[in-house]
Structures are given as C-alpha cells and as structure tokens.
BAKE-196291 format. One record per residue: residue in three letters; x, y, z of N, C-alpha, C in turn. Coordinates in steps of 0.001 Angstrom, whole numbers, plus 500000, padded with zeros to 6 digits. Layout:
<sites>
AlaXYZXYZXYZ ...
</sites>
This chain:
<sites>
Met161776413532791890161865412417792847162120411090792122 Phe161419410918790988161581409672790238163027409499789777 Leu163601410565789205164984410500788736165955410279789890 Tyr165638410854791030166465410669792220166487409194792627 Ile165325408564792625165218407150793001165964406276791991 Val165781406599790697166481405843789656167994405975789825 Gly168437407189790167169863407410790380170404406591791539 Leu169644406564792636170057405770793801170128404286793480 Ile169136403806792733169123402390792356170314402067791467 Thr170618402958790531171762402746789633173065402694790409 Ile173231403650791337174447403668792162174547402398792998 Ala173416401967793560173399400752794383173793399529793569 Leu173300399459792326173641398328791462175123398318791116 Val175677399495790847177098399596790523177943399169791725 Val177571399668792919178297399299794142178207397799794375 Phe177013397239794147176836395794794320177737395018793371 Arg177803395450792094178644394763791119180120394837791505 Ile180531395986792022181920396145792436182236395230793615 Leu181342395217794608181553394350795770181529392876795387 Glu180634392534794460180567391153793980181871390757793297 Glu182409391665792484183664391394791785184817391255792776 Ile184847392107793792185896392011794817185807390677795542 Tyr184591390269795882184390388987796576184902387826795733 Lys184539387792794452184958386708793578186465386714793375 Ser187044387903793267188484388014793048189283387536794253 Leu188692387611795438189390387201796659189295385700796926 Gln188472384992796127188352383551796321189649382858795929 Ser190036381855796698191272381144796416191137380321795140 Phe192277380072794499192255379270793281191837377847793634 Pro190903377265792881190352375962793270191344374818793131 Asn191238373862794038191934372590793912191015371683793096 Ile191383371440791854190494370746790927190151369345791420 Gln191149368613791901190877367246792361190007367241793617 Ala190240368180794511189421368248795717187975368608795375 Lys187818369427794348186494369918793986185730368951793093 Tyr186452368295792161185765367485791151186151366004791174 Gly186915365607792193187171364189792384188639363815792224 Lys189145363084793196190530362621793150190699361688791958 Asp191758361877791226192059361080790030191041361267788911 Cys190304362382788932189368362653787839190138363040786580 Trp189456363015785463190050363378784183189468364688783671 Ala190316365451783028189869366643782297189998366339780812 Val188920366478780081188939366300778629189067367679777995 Val190101367862777170190390369171776575190477369027775062 Thr189654369771774329189748369763772868190683370884772415 Gly191355370644771288192310371650770811193384371924771836 Ala193938370859772411194776370994773604196220371379773333 Thr196675371282772097198112371442771852198542372867771548 Asp197601373779771378197954375163771058197100376130771869 Gly197587377363771978196781378449772512196216378208773897 Ile194974378619774073194346378551775393194164377105775831 Gly193917376200774885193802374784775242195066374267775892 Lys196213374645775333197501374268775935197644374915777306 Gly197184376164777429197237376843778723196455376089779786 Tyr195264375611779410194475374812780362195234373554780772 Cys195853372888779821196611371673780141197761371983781096 Gln198426373107780892199543373484781763199071373719783192 Val197957374424783343197432374696784683196988373404785349 Leu196293372553784613195780371302785175196908370348785548 Ala197957370303784719199085369424785019199796369864786295 Gln199807371156786563200398371640787807199656371086789024 Gln198357370804788854197567370228789944197467368711789845 Asn198240368121788957198281366664788791196937366069788377 Val196158366837787631194894366351787101195173365538785839 Asn194518364407785695194680363587784497194057364307783299 Ile194723364238782141194300365030780989194124364146779764 Cys192949364220779168192679363565777892192618364644776821 Met193515364575775854193589365570774795192894365048773537 Ile191902365780773071191273365456771791191836366429770776 Ile192685365914769900193490366796769050193577366235767629 Arg194127367054766736194293366647765340195692366121765070 Asn196695366670765755198089366328765499198651365521766666 Glu198786364227766460199226363337767542200658363632767971 Glu201523363967767036202920364233767380203041365455768292 Lys202279366498768007202308367683768864201799367337770258 Ala200805366457770331200277366049771630201328365292772435 Lys202074364423771766203125363668772449204214364602772978 Gln204558365597772176205561366577772611205070367365773814 Leu203783367735773794203217368482774915203191367624776173 Ile202885366359776032202853365457777189204240365360777823 Gln205279365308776992206635365284777539206912366541778359 Glu206444367671777848206626368948778543205847368976779857 Leu204597368531779808203730368604780987204101367581782060 Ser204720366484781657205046365414782599206136365791783592 Lys206906366795783239207993367218784129207406367836785402 Gly207619367169786514207128367681787790205653367432788036 Ser205018366602787214203594366325787387203358364823787420 Thr202350364397788187201977362984788236200719362712787409 Ser200328363661786585199140363488785754199294362308784805 Lys198184361637784536198126360641783476197615361347782216 Phe197980360803781066197587361445779811197002360427778839 Lys196071360904778055195471360087777003195281360970775777 Ile195524360399774604195369361130773347194244360511772529 Val193345361345772067192309360927771127192468361801769892 Val192717361178768747192930361918767507191593362114766791 Ala191266363363766519190025363673765813190168365025765131 Asn189660365124763926189665366379763179188249366935763210 Phe188044368021763952186690368540764156186109369196762897 Asn186904369310761845186333369703760565185353368644760056 Asn185491367432760586184631366319760167183452366114761103 Ser183124367131761887182066366997762897180698366638762320 Leu180477366930761044179179366652760431179031365196760002 Glu180112364441760025180038363043759616179214362233760621 Glu178402361345760106177580360502760974178478359616761838 Gly178209359599763127178970358771764050180286359370764507 Phe180593360581764081181875361199764425182057361292765936 Phe181060361802766639181194361978768086181032360666768843 Asp180345359703768247180263358367768859181645357733768928 Lys182437357909767868183785357340767840184658357954768933 Ile184516359261769132185283359928770196184839359417771556 Tyr183533359359771763183014359003773081183407357577773484 Lys183447356664772522183838355289772833185244355214773403 Gln186072356190773045187455356188773529187623356847774890 Ile186587357526775362186718358251776636185653357861777658 Glu184682357035777277183550356765778175183953356063779468 Ser185103355362779459185544354663780672186246355587781664 Leu186564356806781247187263357750782116186294358389783109 Asp186796358696784287186013359450785272186193360934784954 Ile185349361442784064185510362804783563184881363804784537 Gly185740364582785174185255365598786101185179366972785475 Leu185922367141784361186010368468783740186088368318782221 Leu185187368990781526185204369042780068185513370475779641 Ile186560370636778830186920371963778332186806371951776816 Asn185717372516776321185489372628774884186221373870774376 Asn187452373665773951188314374787773600188506374954772095 Val188407373888771321188776373930769912187997375020769170 Gly188684375722768267188029376777767511188915377270766390 Val188306377890765396189046378475764273188486379856763973 Ser189307380682763316188868382030762971189451382436761628 His188653383121760827189112383761759603188532385166759608 Gln189274386107759061188841387509759077188836388065757661 Ala187677388601757263187547389193755930186153389779755804 Pro185947390692754853184569391083754536183805389830754119 Leu182547389769754443181779388542754241181868388022752806 Glu181791388930751814181778388469750427183127387928749971 Lys184190388174750780185532387711750397185861386318750955 Tyr185045385822751884185261384461752378184979383456751270 Asn185687382330751303185232381220750473184323380329751330 Asp183533379506750698182535378722751426183170377781752434 Asn184336377244752119184997376314753039185398377004754338 Gln185828378259754255186186378996755476184975379203756364 Leu183868379599755776182646379805756558182161378491757157 Arg182216377443756359181771376135756845182647375665758006 Glu183952375920757898184881375510758951184598376246760256 Ile184384377551760186184115378329761397182866377800762116 Ile181790377626761355180532377198761966180645375767762502 Thr181270374901761727181374373486762116182253373295763347 Val183448373867763326184410373635764412184039374401765677 Asn183488375585765531183212376418766703181887376081767388 Cys180983375421766692179650375174767267179348373700767539 Phe179633372832766589179217371443766725179887370703767886 Pro181212370791768071181837370048769168181305370431770545 Ile181065371717770760180572372155772059179235371500772380 Val178351371436771415177022370864771646177099369346771797 Phe177742368681770850177671367231770820178564366560771864 Leu179754367114772140180575366529773199179915366724774563 Thr179331367909774765178624368155776023177478367167776175 Lys176710366960775111175584366023775154176056364608775487 Lys177180364197774896177684362847775127178158362640776562 Ile178778363664777130179450363511778420178577363897779602 Ile177617364786779404176897365364780539176062364333781297 Ala175596363299780602174801362269781283175609361586782381 Asn176885361289782097177749360687783110178095361680784210 Met178236362945783833178535363961784836177411364074785861 Leu176186363846785425175044363940786340175072362841787405 Gln175836361791787152175954360706788122177061360966789144 Arg177877361993788881178988362307789760178546363323790821 Lys179325363400791886179014364358792946179155365791792450 Lys180233366065791709180458367421791194181291367348789927 Ser180892368119788910181604368157787642181585369583787109 Ala182328369809786022182400371154785454182583371100783943 Ile182072372126783279182240372283781836182645373732781563 Ile183713373908780798184116375239780351184038375262778831 Asn183295376200778290183181376363776845183840377672776436 Leu184735377597775444185434378798774996184541379639774098 Ser184194380802774600183517381799773797184557382877773502 Ser184182384129773517185109385216773224184404386535773501 Phe185196387565773747184612388907773840183901389263772541 Thr184389388726771426183750389004770137182339388429770064 Gly182005387503770954180655386981770995179713387854771803 Arg180266388902772381179465389794773221179102391083772490 Val179910391479771523179664392715770781179780392436769279 Pro179084393187768427179225393005766977180663393237766533 Met181152392388765629182555392455765236182676392477763714 Pro182819393673763107182950393753761647184187393016761149 Tyr184055392401759972185120391658759309185518390380760056 Asn184851390117761141185038388862761878183664388339762285 Gln182687388652761429181271388496761759180847387051762043 Thr181346386102761251180907384711761424181540384089762666 Tyr182808384395762900183461383937764132182751384515765346 Ala182455385809765327181770386452766457180413385806766706 Ala179685385540765628178367384918765773178484383513766354 Ser179516382768765928179702381414766471180038381472767954 Lys180790382487768367181150382614769774179975383108770616 Ala179073383881770011177834384247770699176980382996770909 Phe176978382118769928176290380829770064176864380045771241 Asp178197379943771302178852379204772384178502379800773749 Asp178471381126773806178171381824775051176745381528775510 Tyr175780381679774616174385381479774990174077380010775272 Phe174700379114774523174523377694774796175008377357776206 Ser176186377885776561176770377608777883175890378140779003 Arg175463379392778869174658379992779930173275379362780025 Ser172780378852778911171469378201778926171530376857779636 Ile172546376037779317172618374737779988173034374893781446 Ala173695376007781767174025376264783178172749376370784015 Leu171694376911783424170408377005784125169720375650784181 Glu169983374785783202169377373446783184170020372529784215 Tyr171318372674784403172072371738785241172799372492786354 Pro172067372925787380172680373734788445173715372978789278 Asn173721371651789210174688370880789998176014370687789262 Ile176091371194788029177342371152787273177832372592787102 Asp179096372823787393179663374161787202179924374369785714 Ile179116375203785079179232375450783640179609376906783429 Leu180644377108782623181201378453782466181501378740781003 Ala181047379878780515181461380382779204182662381294779418 His183781380939778813185014381727778947185091382672777761 Arg185082383986778013185046385002776962186304385868777005 Pro187458385326776633188701386105776731188768387218775689 Met189632388181775964189968389229775006191202388729774231 Tyr192170389609773960193361389200773220194240388270774056 Val194611387139773456195528386181774061196596385870773009 Thr197835385737773432198934385496772486198905384031772039 Thr198104383760771017197923382408770492198170382415768983 Pro198289381224768360198395381180766899197207381858766207 Met196023381797766818194840382409766208194986383920766086 Thr195695384545767025195901385998766982197292386354766463 Asn197968385347765864199335385550765359200264386053766458 Phe199986385628767686200815385959768854200992387465769027 Gln199950388209768677200019389668768784200178390103770236 Gln201051391054770454201238391659771760200408392942771829 Gly200359393529773000199625394782773168198138394550773285 Gln197381395631773380195928395601773528195492394712774698 Gly196320394700775741195977393908776917196147392416776729 Ala196944392007775731197136390581775458197814389894776639 Ile197326388703776965197910387901778036198302386540777470 Ser199012385756778259199448384439777799198294383436777916 Pro198354382327777166197339381278777307197244380739778731 Phe198376380620779394198384380136780781197592381082781676 Gln197826382382781516197097383370782315195598383324782010 Ala195265383156780729193858383106780344193168381910780975 Ala193810380748780893193218379529781452193083379619782974 Lys194124380099783625194088380203785083193016381193785533 Gly192868382286784781191851383275785118190449382715785033 Ala190194381856784035188874381254783896188621380205784979 Leu189608379363785241189446378322786254189185378920787641 Gln189762380097787881189551380761789168188093381185789355 Arg187360381384788247185968381831788317184980380666788236 Leu185491379468788040184635378296787867183800378046789123 Gly182490377980788933181581377781790055181093379070790675 Leu181668380209790250181272381500790807180302382246789898 Glu180295381913788602179435382609787652179257381757786410 Tyr178377382186785523178092381439784304178952381872783122 Ser179478383068783160180325383561782074181367384506782651 Thr182528384545782014183598385393782523184581385721781414 His185209386895781533186326387225780652187615386624781203 Gly187546386075782418188685385352782972189652386221783734 His190812386428783172191889387181783821191424388594784169 Ile191942389125785258191515390438785750191683391521784686 Phe192768391485783907192945392475782842191797392424781844 His191392391213781504190319391044780530188952391377781123 Arg188782391149782405187501391509783027187331393028783029 Val188416393739783317188354395207783285188095395687781868 Gln188849395139780897188657395517779502187240395208779027 Gly186756394033779389185427393624778958184342394508779525 Phe184506394905780784183506395767781426183454397125780732 Phe184622397697780496184649399005779841184213398905778380 Gly184689397854777700184392397724776286182939397449775976 Ala182282396664776843180911396267776556179871397074777325 Val180272397685778437179294398358779309179492399874779354 Ile180718400317779568180973401735779816181063402547778522 Val181864402074777572182060402833776330180765402857775525 Pro180307404039775100179081404114774285179202403258773024 Glu178090402685772612178096401743771493178656402354770220 Phe178295403596769904178750404185768633180263404401768633 Ile180832404686769819182287404846769906182963403482769781 Arg182415402498770496182990401147770430182956400617768996 Asn181844400792768320181722400291766951182729400955766016 Lys182947402254766207183905402975765369185314402452765596 Ile185674402257766858187018401765767192187228400360766631 Leu186237399481766848186358398111766371186496398057764850 Lys185718398881764164185790398875762700187156399349762226 Gln187688400386762859189009400891762484190086399828762700 Glu190049399179763874191068398183764202190958396959763306 Met189741396512763039189557395320762216189909395590760754 Arg189683396810760284190041397147758904191559397037758696 Lys192324397330759733193782397202759641194179395736759426 Leu193431394829760070193766393411759989193367392791758652 Val192370393369758007191872392759756771192135393650755555 Lys193044394595755689193272395572754619193645394927753293 Lys194249393739753349194620393057752096193393392617751306 His192230392523752006190998392108751329190180393304750826 Leu190557394521751256189728395694750961190144396361749631 
</sites>
C-alpha cells in the first residue's frame, strides 16, 4: 500500500509539472515596456557578443531603450547601427572591463553613469570560460572566471536594486548555465561560478518578490564562447534570449528556449547520474584533449 501511494504521488507530481510547463509555454511573449514601464531602460552587460547581443536584438524589436556596459566601444557602436534599423530605441554606452571588478570604486564609476536612467530591466550577461584540467589552468584564467562571472552579478544588482524597489515593476536576468546545475569535468571553475550565479539569483528572488528575478541556464548556444559550435541542440543567441524573456515573471530559473528546457529536464532529471557523468566526461575530454 505504501509503495502504491508513493507511486500515485510521483505520477501526480509528474503530471503537475507537465501541466505547469504547458501553461507557461502558452503564455504570450511579454511586452517589456507595458510590463516594466514606458521608455524604461534595459542595462545589458557583455552586450556586443553572444547571448548579450541576442538580448539587445530582442529588446530593440520592442523599442526598449538599451544601455550597454561593454569593453569594446567600437563594437558597441557597430551594434547600435545594426539595432537602430527599424527601432526607436535609445542607446547608451558605458565602457568597463569587468576583469577590473576587484578595483576599489569600480562599480561606483559604472553606477554614476547610469543612475539617472529609469532602469526597468537589468541583464547580467557578461561571462568568460576556459576549459582544461584544473592543474593546467594558469592563475590568471582562474581569477578571470571567478571575477567576471561572479562579481558583476552581485555588485551591479546591489547598486541598481534599491532604485528598482521604488518602481512599480522591474526585472533582473542573471546568466547562469546548465553547467551550473550538474558537475562539469574540465570546466569545473566555470560550472561552479555559474552555480553561484544560479543560487544567488534564486535567493534574491525570494527576498524581492515584487521584482521579476530569473536565472537563465541555457545549454549550447552558437556564441564565441562555444566557438559557434553547431549540433547538440545548439540555438542562436536571439533564440536563447527570447526563450528566457518569455519565462520572465513565471519562474525563478529556466533553461529558456523549449529545446533547452527539454534537454535540461532529461539531462538533469531523467538520465541517471552515472550515465550523465560518463557522457559529460567523454564529451569534455574531446574539447580539452590538447591539455591531456
């Protein structure tokens, strides 16, 4: 009888999760300005490449004003020319190298340049990755991963969230990764930093229920970080960004695009851990074979 009851509860939970997913998937794509304020600004870090650029493309389609915090001003200007076609968005560039996040006053300098903006959406996207057996990393690579992937998310959120609390509705998206959900050999420090981003996001989501806070945990995306690899369910940065924005306000964490949600569910929940670990180790060894 006990096993029968446990079985029924398990089936009920699975059915509930499926129905919940169907409900969320049927929700219309949000109108950012209607939801977070007409003429509001979206602040995007690492905006000129990869998923950050994808977010800018989606937001520009909705005529949302975009503030790019980037390292390369020329690339930002080129992107603005691209995004301005057919869009009424306003743009602002803030130049900052997040490798310098440990410098005293670094985030104060950034905030002084954006504090006058009506920031409705903060997208902490900037990140770096290196892959190798731990003993093969040099100290600068490890320092860069931890500094760039962790510090901006915490300190920019801290700087901006006080003003967001004064607004009717605001949102924060922090880029995590599927690698932050499962152990990732040969990519261990990046995975750990993304687990940090994930838990930080979900924790502050409980602190600030009036702000839509989302940890975005994509799988493979065709970005410079993945060397634009195809296959393995890889999607474009635009698709990744749109998939995450569609879930904003519906949950605290998401793999985003439907392909990645299916992959994430099977990869983290359905596939037995020992099989998943074996597959991940085999695939990652191919990527770092030059170090082995």
